[in-house]
Backbone as CSV, one residue per row, in Angstrom:
resi,resn,N_x,N_y,N_z,CA_x,CA_y,CA_z,C_x,C_y,C_z
1,MET,12.668,-2.194,-23.401,12.800,-2.332,-22.005,13.002,-0.937,-21.423
2,GLN,12.160,-0.591,-20.442,12.225,0.772,-19.858,13.322,0.780,-18.745
3,ALA,14.127,1.820,-18.767,15.169,1.989,-17.719,14.515,2.345,-16.391
4,GLU,14.998,1.759,-15.319,14.479,1.992,-14.010,15.610,2.213,-12.997
5,ILE,15.275,2.912,-11.937,16.245,3.122,-10.872,16.127,1.873,-10.000
6,LEU,17.263,1.289,-9.676,17.358,0.133,-8.797,17.619,0.647,-7.351
7,HIS,16.585,0.530,-6.526,16.640,0.944,-5.139,17.205,-0.217,-4.316
8,LEU,18.442,-0.069,-3.897,19.119,-1.149,-3.176,18.685,-1.203,-1.725
9,PRO,18.688,-2.367,-1.085,18.148,-2.546,0.278,19.080,-2.012,1.335
10,GLU,18.635,-2.016,2.593,19.336,-1.512,3.764,20.666,-2.235,3.959
11,ARG,20.683,-3.536,3.698,21.910,-4.381,3.842,22.498,-4.758,2.499
12,LEU,23.672,-4.329,2.204,24.358,-4.702,0.978,25.709,-5.327,1.361
13,THR,25.605,-6.591,1.735,26.752,-7.273,2.343,26.868,-8.651,1.675
14,LEU,27.892,-9.351,2.042,28.146,-10.678,1.567,26.922,-11.578,1.752
15,ALA,26.189,-11.364,2.797,24.997,-12.216,3.113,23.839,-11.966,2.119
16,THR,23.824,-10.791,1.462,22.724,-10.401,0.636,22.960,-10.318,-0.874
17,VAL,24.227,-10.150,-1.292,24.491,-9.769,-2.671,24.284,-10.935,-3.655
18,ALA,24.476,-12.124,-3.292,24.326,-13.217,-4.225,22.878,-13.300,-4.791
19,ALA,21.910,-13.162,-3.892,20.538,-13.184,-4.318,20.219,-11.927,-5.168
20,LEU,20.754,-10.819,-4.762,20.531,-9.582,-5.548,21.131,-9.703,-6.940
21,HIS,22.296,-10.285,-7.028,22.961,-10.426,-8.339,22.113,-11.340,-9.229
22,ARG,21.672,-12.498,-8.697,20.825,-13.409,-9.475,19.541,-12.708,-9.954
23,GLU,18.978,-11.844,-9.109,17.741,-11.155,-9.424,17.938,-10.081,-10.470
24,HIS,19.044,-9.383,-10.446,19.160,-8.188,-11.324,20.100,-8.352,-12.525
25,VAL,20.952,-9.378,-12.610,21.816,-9.476,-13.741,21.052,-9.678,-15.059
26,PRO,19.912,-10.387,-15.084,19.210,-10.617,-16.345,18.722,-9.285,-16.907
27,ASN,18.412,-8.301,-16.051,17.842,-7.001,-16.524,18.848,-5.861,-16.276
28,ALA,20.155,-6.178,-16.223,21.150,-5.155,-15.921,21.069,-3.968,-16.878
29,ALA,20.834,-4.247,-18.147,20.827,-3.151,-19.159,19.705,-2.164,-18.925
30,SER,18.715,-2.567,-18.190,17.566,-1.676,-17.929,17.729,-0.808,-16.663
31,ILE,18.793,-0.968,-15.962,19.044,-0.141,-14.756,19.545,1.217,-15.163
32,ALA,18.802,2.228,-14.792,19.170,3.641,-15.117,20.127,4.215,-14.047
33,ALA,19.951,3.777,-12.823,20.801,4.285,-11.702,20.689,3.299,-10.547
34,PHE,21.732,3.276,-9.738,21.744,2.483,-8.503,21.516,3.449,-7.370
35,ASP,20.360,3.369,-6.748,20.037,4.250,-5.622,20.496,3.566,-4.350
36,VAL,21.481,4.121,-3.671,22.030,3.521,-2.454,21.628,4.317,-1.185
37,SER,20.666,5.205,-1.355,20.273,6.058,-0.219,19.704,5.274,0.966
38,ALA,19.163,4.124,0.755,18.602,3.350,1.878,19.614,2.391,2.493
39,VAL,20.786,2.221,1.861,21.801,1.299,2.332,22.407,1.808,3.654
40,ARG,22.375,1.058,4.677,22.948,1.386,5.948,24.089,0.481,6.351
41,GLU,24.140,-0.683,5.790,25.202,-1.638,6.064,25.895,-2.073,4.824
42,TRP,27.131,-1.707,4.644,27.939,-1.982,3.388,29.109,-2.867,3.775
43,ASP,29.540,-3.620,2.786,30.901,-4.157,2.814,31.371,-4.268,1.398
44,SER,32.518,-4.816,1.137,33.112,-4.857,-0.228,32.236,-5.646,-1.175
45,ALA,31.444,-6.629,-0.653,30.570,-7.407,-1.557,29.511,-6.526,-2.164
46,GLY,29.076,-5.519,-1.452,28.071,-4.545,-2.054,28.638,-3.743,-3.132
47,VAL,29.902,-3.301,-2.964,30.596,-2.605,-4.032,30.796,-3.488,-5.262
48,ALA,31.204,-4.756,-4.960,31.376,-5.713,-6.043,30.093,-5.952,-6.845
49,LEU,28.987,-6.013,-6.140,27.694,-6.212,-6.828,27.441,-5.083,-7.807
50,ILE,27.613,-3.861,-7.372,27.326,-2.722,-8.264,28.288,-2.721,-9.447
51,GLN,29.567,-3.017,-9.163,30.536,-3.071,-10.288,30.241,-4.213,-11.235
52,ALA,29.797,-5.361,-10.737,29.457,-6.470,-11.600,28.276,-6.152,-12.489
53,LEU,27.279,-5.492,-11.917,26.137,-5.091,-12.754,26.533,-4.037,-13.747
54,ARG,27.374,-3.102,-13.369,27.884,-2.095,-14.336,28.709,-2.770,-15.433
55,THR,29.474,-3.805,-15.125,30.202,-4.538,-16.139,29.276,-5.237,-17.077
56,GLU,28.225,-5.803,-16.528,27.171,-6.472,-17.329,26.541,-5.472,-18.281
57,GLN,26.271,-4.313,-17.849,25.686,-3.239,-18.650,26.620,-2.961,-19.830
58,ARG,27.936,-2.792,-19.559,28.886,-2.574,-20.661,28.903,-3.747,-21.643
59,ARG,28.842,-4.963,-21.097,28.853,-6.146,-21.964,27.675,-6.141,-22.922
60,ARG,26.557,-5.582,-22.447,25.361,-5.550,-23.282,25.213,-4.234,-24.037
61,ASP,26.345,-3.498,-24.158,26.367,-2.261,-24.919,25.508,-1.179,-24.333
62,ALA,25.239,-1.210,-23.059,24.494,-0.186,-22.358,25.493,0.672,-21.564
63,SER,25.110,1.875,-21.297,25.939,2.771,-20.521,25.842,2.320,-19.050
64,PRO,27.001,2.288,-18.373,26.963,1.924,-16.987,26.154,2.949,-16.161
65,ALA,25.310,2.486,-15.359,24.432,3.364,-14.580,25.251,4.042,-13.418
66,PRO,24.849,5.282,-13.150,25.492,5.955,-12.022,24.965,5.478,-10.672
67,VAL,25.718,5.762,-9.606,25.314,5.487,-8.277,24.830,6.820,-7.657
68,ILE,23.592,6.804,-7.129,23.054,7.996,-6.542,22.701,7.779,-5.104
69,GLY,22.665,8.845,-4.297,22.267,8.777,-2.944,23.313,8.307,-1.953
70,ASP,24.601,8.307,-2.416,25.666,7.841,-1.539,25.960,8.880,-0.487
71,GLY,25.931,8.470,0.765,26.295,9.299,1.865,27.800,9.308,2.148
72,GLY,28.612,8.630,1.344,30.028,8.670,1.479,30.623,7.239,1.673
73,ARG,29.846,6.314,2.147,30.407,4.932,2.428,30.802,4.234,1.150
74,PHE,29.947,4.322,0.120,30.265,3.649,-1.180,31.549,4.239,-1.737
75,ALA,31.634,5.556,-1.758,32.849,6.212,-2.318,34.100,5.800,-1.523
76,ALA,33.963,5.690,-0.213,35.134,5.319,0.642,35.563,3.889,0.370
77,LEU,34.573,2.982,0.238,34.943,1.600,-0.079,35.583,1.499,-1.458
78,CYS,35.133,2.310,-2.414,35.712,2.258,-3.757,37.183,2.751,-3.677
79,ARG,37.366,3.811,-2.915,38.771,4.320,-2.776,39.640,3.238,-2.108
80,ALA,39.116,2.561,-1.065,39.911,1.545,-0.361,40.283,0.404,-1.282
81,HIS,39.421,0.113,-2.243,39.694,-1.002,-3.144,40.277,-0.535,-4.469
82,ARG,40.653,0.754,-4.526,41.279,1.380,-5.712,40.416,1.234,-7.001
83,ILE,39.121,1.388,-6.808,38.193,1.399,-7.939,38.194,2.789,-8.537
84,THR,38.672,2.919,-9.786,38.833,4.233,-10.352,37.575,4.784,-10.977
85,ASP,36.633,3.979,-11.341,35.364,4.431,-11.942,34.230,3.865,-11.166
86,PRO,33.903,4.389,-9.970,32.850,3.831,-9.178,31.482,4.202,-9.712
87,GLY,31.363,5.230,-10.516,30.082,5.589,-11.069,29.258,6.460,-10.110
88,SER,29.884,6.942,-9.066,29.127,7.728,-8.082,28.938,9.143,-8.587
89,THR,27.681,9.652,-8.492,27.377,10.980,-8.939,26.858,11.841,-7.818
90,ALA,26.289,11.253,-6.791,25.735,12.054,-5.674,25.537,11.189,-4.464
């Protein structure tokens, strides 16, 4: 299975994450990075989605993918929720 960057949509909220989770959890181990550069609307459900997929990667003995393209909102939400390993690299 080839690793790919997961380009997340403009809205990463409670209204969108359930469908995204169902779509991407089966292939979580193949996610090389979470690209959040297009995300304009965030809430804690979006952070939970990324963390759940990273947990699934660990469960499958894959390295948790980094988060790329964060303009600061993801990092701020992680700090607010005391997430110590958000995986954010840029």
